[in-house]
N, C-alpha and C positions, 0 to 999 in steps of 0.2 A: 504494500500500500504506500509506503514511504517513497519507493522508487517511482510509482505512477504520479504521485503528487509532485515530486521533484521534476519529472519530465514535463508535466503540465505547466509548472512555473517557468521552466526554460522556454517552452514554446510560447507561452503568454508574453514573456519578456521580449522575445524576438518579434512577435506580432506588434506589440506596443511600439517598439523601436522603429519598426518599418512604417507604421501608421503615422507616427509623429516625427519622423526624421525630417530635418530641415534641408538636407542635401538631396538634389535630384539624382535619379538613377543615371549612372554614366552609360555611355554607348556600349562599353564592354560588359556591363551588367544586364543590359536589355536583351530580349530575345532576338534571334535573327529576323523574325517577322517584324518586330517593332523597329529594328534597325532599318529594314527595308522601307517601312512607312516614313521614317525620318529622312532617309535619302530621297524618297519619292517627293515628299513635300519640299525639300530643298531644291531639287531639280525643277519642279514645277514653279517655284518662286523665282528661279533664275530664268525661266522660260526656255529651259534646255529640254525641249519636248522629245527629242530622240532618246536621250538618256532616261527621261521619265517613262517613256514607253517601254524600254528594256527593263527598268526596275519594276514597273507594274506587272509585266509578264512573269518575271522571276518571283515576285511576291505572290502572285496568284497561284503559281505552281506550288509554292511552299504551303500556302493556305489549303490548296486542294488536297495534297497528301503526298506520301512517299512515292507512290507509283508515278504520279504526274511529274513530280520533281526530278526523279531519277531518269525518266524518259525524255524530259524536255518538251513534253506535249501533254495535254490533259487526257487522263484516263477517263473514260465516259462515266463510270460509276462514281469516281471522285468528283467529276464535274457536276453530275446530277445532285450530289450532296454538298456542293460548294456553298459555303455560308453566305446567305443573303445579306447579313449584317456586314460582312467583310466586303462584299460586292458594292453595297451602298456606301460604305466608308471610302472605298477607292474612288467611286463615282463622285462623291462629295469633294474629295481633294481636287480632282480634275476640274469639276464644275466651278469650284470657288476660285481656283487659280486662273481660270480662263473666262470669267464673267459669264458662265453658262454656255459657252460655245463648244466645249469639248466634254466628253464623258460618256459613260454607258447610257445614261438617261437620254442624252441627245440622240444617240444611235437608235435607242429603242423607240423614241418618238418618230424618227425618220422611217423606221420599219413599220410602225403602226399606221403612219399616214400614207405609206406606199400602196398603190392600187392593187398589186398582185400579191403583196406580202411575201416577196421573194428577196433573199439576201442580195442578189445581184442588183436589184434596183437601188438598194442602199449603197452598195459598192460603187455604182456609177455616180450617185449623188455626192458621195464624200471623196471621190477621186481615186478609189482603190482599183477601179477597172475602167479601161478606156472603151471607146465605141466598138472596138473589134473583139472585146471580151478578154483582153490581156490584163493580167493583174499587175499592179504597180504600187510601190509604197507611197505613203502620203508625203506631202511637202512639209517637212518638220519646221521649216523657217516661217512659212505662211500657210498654216493648215486650214483647209476648208472646215466649216462648222461640222462637227460630228465625226471628223476623220481620226480622232485620237480618243482613247488608246486604240492602237492598231494591231499590235502583235498578240494574237491568240491563235493557238493551233491545237488540234485534237488528234489523238492517235489514229483515229479512223479516217483522217483526212477530210472530214466534212465540217461544215459550219454549224455550231451549236450555241452561239452566243445569244441569239434572239429567243430561243426556248427558255434559257435561264433568266433572261431579262424579264420575260413574261411571268415566270414562276416567282420571281422576286418583286413583282409589281413595279418594275422600273418603267 
């Protein structure tokens, strides 16, 4: 009984010191995901959209899970279970940094307003596809509204972003 009480007091002391600590958590103490969020916010604030796009993709793969992270593309099961709160958080960072011109919610809105509800319509609107159907990356220096974030890939080679946007009410 004395041992349990001693352990409880140690844990309680640690919790109190964490809750009332006056020093912020350093980057080395933060999780890799939190570090990615910090880097993403910094890149967005510097308007370094190419770097922000890469960080977003890496962050999302980590959030999705080990299979996605290891493969460098989303595992479909992990993508279907991707956290809506994390997706919304990433969207909010993009939206805030670009005055609402970029982010998943902008892409979702373009998709919802497209007549055929086909990804290709959105791709053409945001400049990811030319008139001949060839894919091309966005202009990171002067991105068209809704063209960022761009880098998302799934292991089956198909497009699945709009399904998840709908599931997350974006």
